[in-house]
PyMOL Python script that loads the backbone (N, CA, C, O; Angstrom):
from pymol import cmd

cmd.read_pdbstr("""\
ATOM      1  N   MET A   1      78.560 110.954 117.104  1.00  0.00           N
ATOM      2  CA  MET A   1      78.203 109.942 116.117  1.00  0.00           C
ATOM      3  C   MET A   1      79.426 109.079 115.826  1.00  0.00           C
ATOM      4  O   MET A   1      80.543 109.585 115.714  1.00  0.00           O
ATOM      5  N   ASN A   2      79.207 107.794 115.706  1.00  0.00           N
ATOM      6  CA  ASN A   2      80.309 106.881 115.433  1.00  0.00           C
ATOM      7  C   ASN A   2      80.435 106.653 113.924  1.00  0.00           C
ATOM      8  O   ASN A   2      79.654 105.920 113.319  1.00  0.00           O
ATOM      9  N   HIS A   3      81.434 107.299 113.343  1.00  0.00           N
ATOM     10  CA  HIS A   3      81.665 107.188 111.899  1.00  0.00           C
ATOM     11  C   HIS A   3      82.536 105.983 111.541  1.00  0.00           C
ATOM     12  O   HIS A   3      82.637 105.624 110.368  1.00  0.00           O
ATOM     13  N   ALA A   4      83.156 105.365 112.522  1.00  0.00           N
ATOM     14  CA  ALA A   4      84.152 104.321 112.275  1.00  0.00           C
ATOM     15  C   ALA A   4      83.649 103.167 111.404  1.00  0.00           C
ATOM     16  O   ALA A   4      84.357 102.777 110.476  1.00  0.00           O
ATOM     17  N   PRO A   5      82.468 102.604 111.655  1.00  0.00           N
ATOM     18  CA  PRO A   5      82.043 101.478 110.808  1.00  0.00           C
ATOM     19  C   PRO A   5      81.934 101.841 109.329  1.00  0.00           C
ATOM     20  O   PRO A   5      82.336 101.067 108.461  1.00  0.00           O
ATOM     21  N   ARG A   6      81.392 103.015 109.052  1.00  0.00           N
ATOM     22  CA  ARG A   6      81.226 103.433 107.655  1.00  0.00           C
ATOM     23  C   ARG A   6      82.574 103.720 106.992  1.00  0.00           C
ATOM     24  O   ARG A   6      82.791 103.346 105.840  1.00  0.00           O
ATOM     25  N   VAL A   7      83.475 104.379 107.714  1.00  0.00           N
ATOM     26  CA  VAL A   7      84.809 104.681 107.181  1.00  0.00           C
ATOM     27  C   VAL A   7      85.579 103.374 106.947  1.00  0.00           C
ATOM     28  O   VAL A   7      86.208 103.193 105.904  1.00  0.00           O
ATOM     29  N   LYS A   8      85.522 102.484 107.913  1.00  0.00           N
ATOM     30  CA  LYS A   8      86.212 101.197 107.767  1.00  0.00           C
ATOM     31  C   LYS A   8      85.656 100.422 106.579  1.00  0.00           C
ATOM     32  O   LYS A   8      86.421  99.847 105.805  1.00  0.00           O
ATOM     33  N   GLN A   9      84.344 100.398 106.427  1.00  0.00           N
ATOM     34  CA  GLN A   9      83.738  99.664 105.315  1.00  0.00           C
ATOM     35  C   GLN A   9      84.181 100.241 103.978  1.00  0.00           C
ATOM     36  O   GLN A   9      84.422  99.491 103.032  1.00  0.00           O
ATOM     37  N   PHE A  10      84.292 101.562 103.887  1.00  0.00           N
ATOM     38  CA  PHE A  10      84.782 102.175 102.660  1.00  0.00           C
ATOM     39  C   PHE A  10      86.197 101.680 102.356  1.00  0.00           C
ATOM     40  O   PHE A  10      86.503 101.338 101.213  1.00  0.00           O
ATOM     41  N   ILE A  11      87.049 101.641 103.361  1.00  0.00           N
ATOM     42  CA  ILE A  11      88.431 101.194 103.171  1.00  0.00           C
ATOM     43  C   ILE A  11      88.462  99.735 102.740  1.00  0.00           C
ATOM     44  O   ILE A  11      89.175  99.384 101.800  1.00  0.00           O
ATOM     45  N   VAL A  12      87.705  98.889 103.408  1.00  0.00           N
ATOM     46  CA  VAL A  12      87.674  97.462 103.074  1.00  0.00           C
ATOM     47  C   VAL A  12      87.149  97.246 101.659  1.00  0.00           C
ATOM     48  O   VAL A  12      87.666  96.402 100.927  1.00  0.00           O
ATOM     49  N   ASP A  13      86.127  98.002 101.272  1.00  0.00           N
ATOM     50  CA  ASP A  13      85.516  97.842  99.954  1.00  0.00           C
ATOM     51  C   ASP A  13      86.369  98.396  98.815  1.00  0.00           C
ATOM     52  O   ASP A  13      86.271  97.916  97.686  1.00  0.00           O
ATOM     53  N   ASN A  14      87.206  99.402  99.095  1.00  0.00           N
ATOM     54  CA  ASN A  14      87.896 100.106  98.017  1.00  0.00           C
ATOM     55  C   ASN A  14      89.403  99.917  97.956  1.00  0.00           C
ATOM     56  O   ASN A  14      90.033 100.307  96.973  1.00  0.00           O
ATOM     57  N   PHE A  15      89.989  99.326  98.989  1.00  0.00           N
ATOM     58  CA  PHE A  15      91.436  99.123  99.020  1.00  0.00           C
ATOM     59  C   PHE A  15      91.732  97.675  99.376  1.00  0.00           C
ATOM     60  O   PHE A  15      90.856  96.960  99.864  1.00  0.00           O
ATOM     61  N   TYR A  16      92.953  97.247  99.135  1.00  0.00           N
ATOM     62  CA  TYR A  16      93.302  95.865  99.441  1.00  0.00           C
ATOM     63  C   TYR A  16      93.451  95.684 100.949  1.00  0.00           C
ATOM     64  O   TYR A  16      94.406  96.161 101.562  1.00  0.00           O
ATOM     65  N   VAL A  17      92.488  94.989 101.522  1.00  0.00           N
ATOM     66  CA  VAL A  17      92.519  94.646 102.943  1.00  0.00           C
ATOM     67  C   VAL A  17      92.302  93.148 103.026  1.00  0.00           C
ATOM     68  O   VAL A  17      91.180  92.669 102.867  1.00  0.00           O
ATOM     69  N   SER A  18      93.380  92.402 103.276  1.00  0.00           N
ATOM     70  CA  SER A  18      93.274  90.944 103.288  1.00  0.00           C
ATOM     71  C   SER A  18      92.536  90.427 104.516  1.00  0.00           C
ATOM     72  O   SER A  18      91.894  89.378 104.454  1.00  0.00           O
ATOM     73  N   ASP A  19      92.619  91.153 105.634  1.00  0.00           N
ATOM     74  CA  ASP A  19      91.956  90.733 106.870  1.00  0.00           C
ATOM     75  C   ASP A  19      91.310  91.954 107.517  1.00  0.00           C
ATOM     76  O   ASP A  19      91.969  92.716 108.223  1.00  0.00           O
ATOM     77  N   ALA A  20      90.027  92.128 107.271  1.00  0.00           N
ATOM     78  CA  ALA A  20      89.321  93.301 107.785  1.00  0.00           C
ATOM     79  C   ALA A  20      89.356  93.363 109.313  1.00  0.00           C
ATOM     80  O   ALA A  20      89.351  94.453 109.885  1.00  0.00           O
ATOM     81  N   ALA A  21      89.393  92.228 109.965  1.00  0.00           N
ATOM     82  CA  ALA A  21      89.424  92.199 111.428  1.00  0.00           C
ATOM     83  C   ALA A  21      90.719  92.796 111.966  1.00  0.00           C
ATOM     84  O   ALA A  21      90.748  93.302 113.088  1.00  0.00           O
ATOM     85  N   ALA A  22      91.785  92.741 111.180  1.00  0.00           N
ATOM     86  CA  ALA A  22      93.080  93.284 111.610  1.00  0.00           C
ATOM     87  C   ALA A  22      93.144  94.802 111.463  1.00  0.00           C
ATOM     88  O   ALA A  22      94.069  95.433 111.975  1.00  0.00           O
ATOM     89  N   LEU A  23      92.183  95.385 110.777  1.00  0.00           N
ATOM     90  CA  LEU A  23      92.154  96.829 110.552  1.00  0.00           C
ATOM     91  C   LEU A  23      91.405  97.492 111.706  1.00  0.00           C
ATOM     92  O   LEU A  23      90.184  97.641 111.672  1.00  0.00           O
ATOM     93  N   GLY A  24      92.160  97.882 112.718  1.00  0.00           N
ATOM     94  CA  GLY A  24      91.569  98.476 113.907  1.00  0.00           C
ATOM     95  C   GLY A  24      91.531  99.988 113.832  1.00  0.00           C
ATOM     96  O   GLY A  24      92.036 100.567 112.870  1.00  0.00           O
ATOM     97  N   PRO A  25      90.942 100.642 114.825  1.00  0.00           N
ATOM     98  CA  PRO A  25      90.813 102.093 114.809  1.00  0.00           C
ATOM     99  C   PRO A  25      92.147 102.833 114.853  1.00  0.00           C
ATOM    100  O   PRO A  25      92.227 103.974 114.398  1.00  0.00           O
ATOM    101  N   GLU A  26      93.187 102.214 115.387  1.00  0.00           N
ATOM    102  CA  GLU A  26      94.490 102.871 115.484  1.00  0.00           C
ATOM    103  C   GLU A  26      95.521 102.302 114.504  1.00  0.00           C
ATOM    104  O   GLU A  26      96.703 102.636 114.587  1.00  0.00           O
ATOM    105  N   THR A  27      95.083 101.453 113.586  1.00  0.00           N
ATOM    106  CA  THR A  27      95.982 100.898 112.574  1.00  0.00           C
ATOM    107  C   THR A  27      96.365 101.987 111.588  1.00  0.00           C
ATOM    108  O   THR A  27      95.496 102.696 111.079  1.00  0.00           O
ATOM    109  N   SER A  28      97.655 102.129 111.313  1.00  0.00           N
ATOM    110  CA  SER A  28      98.102 103.130 110.352  1.00  0.00           C
ATOM    111  C   SER A  28      97.680 102.719 108.945  1.00  0.00           C
ATOM    112  O   SER A  28      98.050 101.653 108.453  1.00  0.00           O
ATOM    113  N   LEU A  29      96.904 103.580 108.316  1.00  0.00           N
ATOM    114  CA  LEU A  29      96.446 103.299 106.960  1.00  0.00           C
ATOM    115  C   LEU A  29      97.559 103.471 105.943  1.00  0.00           C
ATOM    116  O   LEU A  29      97.596 102.776 104.928  1.00  0.00           O
ATOM    117  N   ILE A  30      98.462 104.396 106.218  1.00  0.00           N
ATOM    118  CA  ILE A  30      99.532 104.710 105.271  1.00  0.00           C
ATOM    119  C   ILE A  30     100.702 103.745 105.439  1.00  0.00           C
ATOM    120  O   ILE A  30     101.049 103.030 104.499  1.00  0.00           O
ATOM    121  N   SER A  31     101.313 103.714 106.620  1.00  0.00           N
ATOM    122  CA  SER A  31     102.471 102.828 106.798  1.00  0.00           C
ATOM    123  C   SER A  31     102.053 101.364 106.823  1.00  0.00           C
ATOM    124  O   SER A  31     102.882 100.482 106.597  1.00  0.00           O
ATOM    125  N   GLY A  32     100.771 101.091 107.096  1.00  0.00           N
ATOM    126  CA  GLY A  32     100.260  99.729 107.040  1.00  0.00           C
ATOM    127  C   GLY A  32     100.027  99.255 105.617  1.00  0.00           C
ATOM    128  O   GLY A  32      99.747  98.078 105.388  1.00  0.00           O
ATOM    129  N   GLY A  33     100.141 100.171 104.656  1.00  0.00           N
ATOM    130  CA  GLY A  33     100.004  99.818 103.250  1.00  0.00           C
ATOM    131  C   GLY A  33      98.568  99.707 102.756  1.00  0.00           C
ATOM    132  O   GLY A  33      98.333  99.195 101.661  1.00  0.00           O
ATOM    133  N   TYR A  34      97.621 100.167 103.528  1.00  0.00           N
ATOM    134  CA  TYR A  34      96.225 100.081 103.111  1.00  0.00           C
ATOM    135  C   TYR A  34      95.860 101.178 102.116  1.00  0.00           C
ATOM    136  O   TYR A  34      95.132 100.925 101.156  1.00  0.00           O
ATOM    137  N   VAL A  35      96.358 102.389 102.335  1.00  0.00           N
ATOM    138  CA  VAL A  35      95.990 103.537 101.508  1.00  0.00           C
ATOM    139  C   VAL A  35      97.252 104.275 101.073  1.00  0.00           C
ATOM    140  O   VAL A  35      98.078 104.652 101.903  1.00  0.00           O
ATOM    141  N   ASP A  36      97.394 104.477  99.764  1.00  0.00           N
ATOM    142  CA  ASP A  36      98.528 105.263  99.256  1.00  0.00           C
ATOM    143  C   ASP A  36      98.041 106.679  98.961  1.00  0.00           C
ATOM    144  O   ASP A  36      96.911 107.030  99.300  1.00  0.00           O
ATOM    145  N   SER A  37      98.879 107.483  98.337  1.00  0.00           N
ATOM    146  CA  SER A  37      98.515 108.882  98.109  1.00  0.00           C
ATOM    147  C   SER A  37      97.284 109.013  97.203  1.00  0.00           C
ATOM    148  O   SER A  37      96.433 109.871  97.439  1.00  0.00           O
ATOM    149  N   THR A  38      97.187 108.183  96.188  1.00  0.00           N
ATOM    150  CA  THR A  38      96.018 108.208  95.318  1.00  0.00           C
ATOM    151  C   THR A  38      94.783 107.755  96.088  1.00  0.00           C
ATOM    152  O   THR A  38      93.699 108.319  95.941  1.00  0.00           O
ATOM    153  N   GLY A  39      94.965 106.740  96.901  1.00  0.00           N
ATOM    154  CA  GLY A  39      93.872 106.250  97.732  1.00  0.00           C
ATOM    155  C   GLY A  39      93.389 107.305  98.709  1.00  0.00           C
ATOM    156  O   GLY A  39      92.199 107.383  99.012  1.00  0.00           O
ATOM    157  N   MET A  40      94.310 108.110  99.199  1.00  0.00           N
ATOM    158  CA  MET A  40      93.925 109.164 100.128  1.00  0.00           C
ATOM    159  C   MET A  40      93.014 110.172  99.435  1.00  0.00           C
ATOM    160  O   MET A  40      92.083 110.694 100.047  1.00  0.00           O
ATOM    161  N   LEU A  41      93.280 110.444  98.161  1.00  0.00           N
ATOM    162  CA  LEU A  41      92.391 111.341  97.404  1.00  0.00           C
ATOM    163  C   LEU A  41      90.996 110.733  97.271  1.00  0.00           C
ATOM    164  O   LEU A  41      89.992 111.441  97.352  1.00  0.00           O
ATOM    165  N   GLU A  42      90.943 109.421  97.067  1.00  0.00           N
ATOM    166  CA  GLU A  42      89.654 108.728  97.009  1.00  0.00           C
ATOM    167  C   GLU A  42      88.942 108.830  98.358  1.00  0.00           C
ATOM    168  O   GLU A  42      87.731 109.044  98.422  1.00  0.00           O
ATOM    169  N   MET A  43      89.716 108.673  99.429  1.00  0.00           N
ATOM    170  CA  MET A  43      89.157 108.766 100.779  1.00  0.00           C
ATOM    171  C   MET A  43      88.569 110.160 101.015  1.00  0.00           C
ATOM    172  O   MET A  43      87.464 110.292 101.541  1.00  0.00           O
ATOM    173  N   VAL A  44      89.307 111.186 100.626  1.00  0.00           N
ATOM    174  CA  VAL A  44      88.841 112.561 100.802  1.00  0.00           C
ATOM    175  C   VAL A  44      87.550 112.785 100.014  1.00  0.00           C
ATOM    176  O   VAL A  44      86.613 113.401 100.522  1.00  0.00           O
ATOM    177  N   SER A  45      87.497 112.295  98.794  1.00  0.00           N
ATOM    178  CA  SER A  45      86.302 112.437  97.972  1.00  0.00           C
ATOM    179  C   SER A  45      85.112 111.751  98.644  1.00  0.00           C
ATOM    180  O   SER A  45      84.015 112.308  98.692  1.00  0.00           O
ATOM    181  N   PHE A  46      85.329 110.558  99.156  1.00  0.00           N
ATOM    182  CA  PHE A  46      84.281 109.829  99.878  1.00  0.00           C
ATOM    183  C   PHE A  46      83.797 110.627 101.085  1.00  0.00           C
ATOM    184  O   PHE A  46      82.591 110.766 101.291  1.00  0.00           O
ATOM    185  N   LEU A  47      84.714 111.146 101.874  1.00  0.00           N
ATOM    186  CA  LEU A  47      84.348 111.902 103.074  1.00  0.00           C
ATOM    187  C   LEU A  47      83.574 113.165 102.715  1.00  0.00           C
ATOM    188  O   LEU A  47      82.577 113.497 103.356  1.00  0.00           O
ATOM    189  N   GLU A  48      84.042 113.865 101.685  1.00  0.00           N
ATOM    190  CA  GLU A  48      83.370 115.098 101.282  1.00  0.00           C
ATOM    191  C   GLU A  48      81.942 114.820 100.813  1.00  0.00           C
ATOM    192  O   GLU A  48      81.013 115.542 101.172  1.00  0.00           O
ATOM    193  N   GLN A  49      81.774 113.775 100.014  1.00  0.00           N
ATOM    194  CA  GLN A  49      80.452 113.457  99.483  1.00  0.00           C
ATOM    195  C   GLN A  49      79.531 112.874 100.548  1.00  0.00           C
ATOM    196  O   GLN A  49      78.353 113.225 100.619  1.00  0.00           O
ATOM    197  N   THR A  50      80.063 111.999 101.362  1.00  0.00           N
ATOM    198  CA  THR A  50      79.252 111.300 102.358  1.00  0.00           C
ATOM    199  C   THR A  50      78.838 112.194 103.511  1.00  0.00           C
ATOM    200  O   THR A  50      77.707 112.118 103.991  1.00  0.00           O
ATOM    201  N   TYR A  51      79.763 113.049 103.958  1.00  0.00           N
ATOM    202  CA  TYR A  51      79.518 113.845 105.154  1.00  0.00           C
ATOM    203  C   TYR A  51      79.305 115.338 104.868  1.00  0.00           C
ATOM    204  O   TYR A  51      79.242 116.146 105.794  1.00  0.00           O
ATOM    205  N   SER A  52      79.195 115.696 103.596  1.00  0.00           N
ATOM    206  CA  SER A  52      78.943 117.080 103.191  1.00  0.00           C
ATOM    207  C   SER A  52      79.914 118.054 103.851  1.00  0.00           C
ATOM    208  O   SER A  52      79.519 119.061 104.439  1.00  0.00           O
ATOM    209  N   ILE A  53      81.202 117.717 103.732  1.00  0.00           N
ATOM    210  CA  ILE A  53      82.254 118.583 104.257  1.00  0.00           C
ATOM    211  C   ILE A  53      83.184 118.961 103.118  1.00  0.00           C
ATOM    212  O   ILE A  53      83.120 118.383 102.032  1.00  0.00           O
ATOM    213  N   GLN A  54      84.036 119.921 103.369  1.00  0.00           N
ATOM    214  CA  GLN A  54      85.074 120.318 102.423  1.00  0.00           C
ATOM    215  C   GLN A  54      86.411 120.155 103.139  1.00  0.00           C
ATOM    216  O   GLN A  54      86.641 120.764 104.183  1.00  0.00           O
ATOM    217  N   VAL A  55      87.288 119.331 102.575  1.00  0.00           N
ATOM    218  CA  VAL A  55      88.609 119.105 103.153  1.00  0.00           C
ATOM    219  C   VAL A  55      89.588 120.074 102.500  1.00  0.00           C
ATOM    220  O   VAL A  55      89.816 120.019 101.292  1.00  0.00           O
ATOM    221  N   ALA A  56      90.158 120.952 103.298  1.00  0.00           N
ATOM    222  CA  ALA A  56      91.145 121.912 102.794  1.00  0.00           C
ATOM    223  C   ALA A  56      92.488 121.218 102.613  1.00  0.00           C
ATOM    224  O   ALA A  56      92.805 120.260 103.318  1.00  0.00           O
ATOM    225  N   GLU A  57      93.264 121.708 101.667  1.00  0.00           N
ATOM    226  CA  GLU A  57      94.568 121.109 101.373  1.00  0.00           C
ATOM    227  C   GLU A  57      95.453 121.041 102.613  1.00  0.00           C
ATOM    228  O   GLU A  57      96.147 120.046 102.823  1.00  0.00           O
ATOM    229  N   GLU A  58      95.436 122.085 103.434  1.00  0.00           N
ATOM    230  CA  GLU A  58      96.284 122.107 104.630  1.00  0.00           C
ATOM    231  C   GLU A  58      95.809 121.126 105.708  1.00  0.00           C
ATOM    232  O   GLU A  58      96.524 120.875 106.679  1.00  0.00           O
ATOM    233  N   GLU A  59      94.614 120.577 105.539  1.00  0.00           N
ATOM    234  CA  GLU A  59      94.103 119.586 106.488  1.00  0.00           C
ATOM    235  C   GLU A  59      94.524 118.160 106.133  1.00  0.00           C
ATOM    236  O   GLU A  59      94.306 117.232 106.913  1.00  0.00           O
ATOM    237  N   LEU A  60      95.121 117.989 104.962  1.00  0.00           N
ATOM    238  CA  LEU A  60      95.561 116.669 104.517  1.00  0.00           C
ATOM    239  C   LEU A  60      96.893 116.301 105.176  1.00  0.00           C
ATOM    240  O   LEU A  60      97.937 116.260 104.523  1.00  0.00           O
ATOM    241  N   VAL A  61      96.833 116.043 106.445  1.00  0.00           N
ATOM    242  CA  VAL A  61      98.020 115.705 107.236  1.00  0.00           C
ATOM    243  C   VAL A  61      97.745 114.421 108.019  1.00  0.00           C
ATOM    244  O   VAL A  61      96.590 114.086 108.282  1.00  0.00           O
ATOM    245  N   PRO A  62      98.804 113.705 108.389  1.00  0.00           N
ATOM    246  CA  PRO A  62      98.624 112.459 109.143  1.00  0.00           C
ATOM    247  C   PRO A  62      97.803 112.627 110.425  1.00  0.00           C
ATOM    248  O   PRO A  62      97.096 111.706 110.835  1.00  0.00           O
ATOM    249  N   GLU A  63      97.897 113.787 111.049  1.00  0.00           N
ATOM    250  CA  GLU A  63      97.128 114.014 112.269  1.00  0.00           C
ATOM    251  C   GLU A  63      95.625 113.855 112.035  1.00  0.00           C
ATOM    252  O   GLU A  63      94.882 113.561 112.971  1.00  0.00           O
ATOM    253  N   ASN A  64      95.177 114.045 110.800  1.00  0.00           N
ATOM    254  CA  ASN A  64      93.764 113.916 110.465  1.00  0.00           C
ATOM    255  C   ASN A  64      93.407 112.620 109.743  1.00  0.00           C
ATOM    256  O   ASN A  64      92.259 112.182 109.802  1.00  0.00           O
ATOM    257  N   PHE A  65      94.375 111.999 109.061  1.00  0.00           N
ATOM    258  CA  PHE A  65      94.038 110.894 108.167  1.00  0.00           C
ATOM    259  C   PHE A  65      94.874 109.628 108.335  1.00  0.00           C
ATOM    260  O   PHE A  65      94.758 108.722 107.511  1.00  0.00           O
ATOM    261  N   GLU A  66      95.699 109.530 109.353  1.00  0.00           N
ATOM    262  CA  GLU A  66      96.581 108.368 109.515  1.00  0.00           C
ATOM    263  C   GLU A  66      95.826 107.096 109.912  1.00  0.00           C
ATOM    264  O   GLU A  66      96.196 106.002 109.486  1.00  0.00           O
ATOM    265  N   THR A  67      94.784 107.227 110.715  1.00  0.00           N
ATOM    266  CA  THR A  67      94.039 106.066 111.208  1.00  0.00           C
ATOM    267  C   THR A  67      92.542 106.326 111.095  1.00  0.00           C
ATOM    268  O   THR A  67      92.107 107.457 110.879  1.00  0.00           O
ATOM    269  N   ILE A  68      91.777 105.275 111.243  1.00  0.00           N
ATOM    270  CA  ILE A  68      90.324 105.419 111.242  1.00  0.00           C
ATOM    271  C   ILE A  68      89.899 106.313 112.403  1.00  0.00           C
ATOM    272  O   ILE A  68      89.018 107.157 112.241  1.00  0.00           O
ATOM    273  N   ALA A  69      90.512 106.138 113.566  1.00  0.00           N
ATOM    274  CA  ALA A  69      90.168 106.957 114.735  1.00  0.00           C
ATOM    275  C   ALA A  69      90.436 108.434 114.469  1.00  0.00           C
ATOM    276  O   ALA A  69      89.638 109.287 114.858  1.00  0.00           O
ATOM    277  N   ARG A  70      91.548 108.741 113.812  1.00  0.00           N
ATOM    278  CA  ARG A  70      91.868 110.144 113.506  1.00  0.00           C
ATOM    279  C   ARG A  70      90.908 110.719 112.471  1.00  0.00           C
ATOM    280  O   ARG A  70      90.519 111.883 112.559  1.00  0.00           O
ATOM    281  N   ILE A  71      90.530 109.904 111.495  1.00  0.00           N
ATOM    282  CA  ILE A  71      89.558 110.351 110.499  1.00  0.00           C
ATOM    283  C   ILE A  71      88.233 110.670 111.181  1.00  0.00           C
ATOM    284  O   ILE A  71      87.609 111.687 110.879  1.00  0.00           O
ATOM    285  N   CYS A  72      87.804 109.816 112.090  1.00  0.00           N
ATOM    286  CA  CYS A  72      86.541 110.033 112.794  1.00  0.00           C
ATOM    287  C   CYS A  72      86.599 111.288 113.668  1.00  0.00           C
ATOM    288  O   CYS A  72      85.635 112.052 113.722  1.00  0.00           O
ATOM    289  N   ALA A  73      87.714 111.499 114.342  1.00  0.00           N
ATOM    290  CA  ALA A  73      87.871 112.710 115.160  1.00  0.00           C
ATOM    291  C   ALA A  73      87.845 113.948 114.267  1.00  0.00           C
ATOM    292  O   ALA A  73      87.249 114.963 114.627  1.00  0.00           O
ATOM    293  N   TYR A  74      88.486 113.866 113.114  1.00  0.00           N
ATOM    294  CA  TYR A  74      88.481 114.964 112.148  1.00  0.00           C
ATOM    295  C   TYR A  74      87.052 115.253 111.682  1.00  0.00           C
ATOM    296  O   TYR A  74      86.633 116.408 111.623  1.00  0.00           O
ATOM    297  N   LEU A  75      86.310 114.194 111.353  1.00  0.00           N
ATOM    298  CA  LEU A  75      84.928 114.372 110.919  1.00  0.00           C
ATOM    299  C   LEU A  75      84.089 115.058 111.996  1.00  0.00           C
ATOM    300  O   LEU A  75      83.283 115.939 111.697  1.00  0.00           O
ATOM    301  N   GLU A  76      84.283 114.652 113.233  1.00  0.00           N
ATOM    302  CA  GLU A  76      83.538 115.270 114.330  1.00  0.00           C
ATOM    303  C   GLU A  76      83.847 116.767 114.401  1.00  0.00           C
ATOM    304  O   GLU A  76      82.939 117.584 114.552  1.00  0.00           O
ATOM    305  N   ARG A  77      85.121 117.122 114.291  1.00  0.00           N
ATOM    306  CA  ARG A  77      85.498 118.545 114.331  1.00  0.00           C
ATOM    307  C   ARG A  77      84.901 119.299 113.161  1.00  0.00           C
ATOM    308  O   ARG A  77      84.386 120.404 113.334  1.00  0.00           O
ATOM    309  N   LYS A  78      84.961 118.716 111.970  1.00  0.00           N
ATOM    310  CA  LYS A  78      84.418 119.376 110.781  1.00  0.00           C
ATOM    311  C   LYS A  78      82.910 119.590 110.910  1.00  0.00           C
ATOM    312  O   LYS A  78      82.398 120.651 110.553  1.00  0.00           O
ATOM    313  N   GLN A  79      82.224 118.614 111.402  1.00  0.00           N
ATOM    314  CA  GLN A  79      80.771 118.714 111.510  1.00  0.00           C
ATOM    315  C   GLN A  79      80.351 119.672 112.618  1.00  0.00           C
ATOM    316  O   GLN A  79      79.232 120.185 112.610  1.00  0.00           O
ATOM    317  N   GLN A  80      81.240 119.909 113.561  1.00  0.00           N
ATOM    318  CA  GLN A  80      80.959 120.881 114.603  1.00  0.00           C
ATOM    319  C   GLN A  80      81.435 122.266 114.206  1.00  0.00           C
ATOM    320  O   GLN A  80      81.276 123.226 114.960  1.00  0.00           O
ATOM    321  N   GLY A  81      82.030 122.367 113.000  1.00  0.00           N
ATOM    322  CA  GLY A  81      82.469 123.657 112.493  1.00  0.00           C
ATOM    323  C   GLY A  81      83.835 124.083 112.952  1.00  0.00           C
ATOM    324  O   GLY A  81      84.228 125.229 112.737  1.00  0.00           O
ATOM    325  N   ALA A  82      84.584 123.178 113.590  1.00  0.00           N
ATOM    326  CA  ALA A  82      85.908 123.545 114.123  1.00  0.00           C
ATOM    327  C   ALA A  82      87.022 123.314 113.122  1.00  0.00           C
ATOM    328  O   ALA A  82      88.140 123.788 113.323  1.00  0.00           O
ATOM    329  N   GLY A  83      86.732 122.581 112.031  1.00  0.00           N
ATOM    330  CA  GLY A  83      87.760 122.331 111.033  1.00  0.00           C
ATOM    331  C   GLY A  83      88.845 121.594 111.531  1.00  0.00           C
ATOM    332  O   GLY A  83      89.789 121.310 110.793  1.00  0.00           O
TER     333      GLY A  83
END
""", "prot")
cmd.dss("prot")
cmd.show_as("cartoon", "prot")
cmd.util.cbc("prot")
cmd.orient("prot")
């Protein structure tokens, strides 16, 4: 399942994104200034509610949340039960 459009739309709707077209699947959300630490908590809440998953504290790492592509890969693993 392609989660990217929904995840991207959440970011565009809830954080300052001056040019949505510039926000690609591999754009760094953190170093790009799109999402800060508080924003990441909002992102986690959105993911948990939208996709009926539970994000563990130890999963809150850049490998899972740095880009839209990484978030989508994380969601796929969570939904397949691999965490």
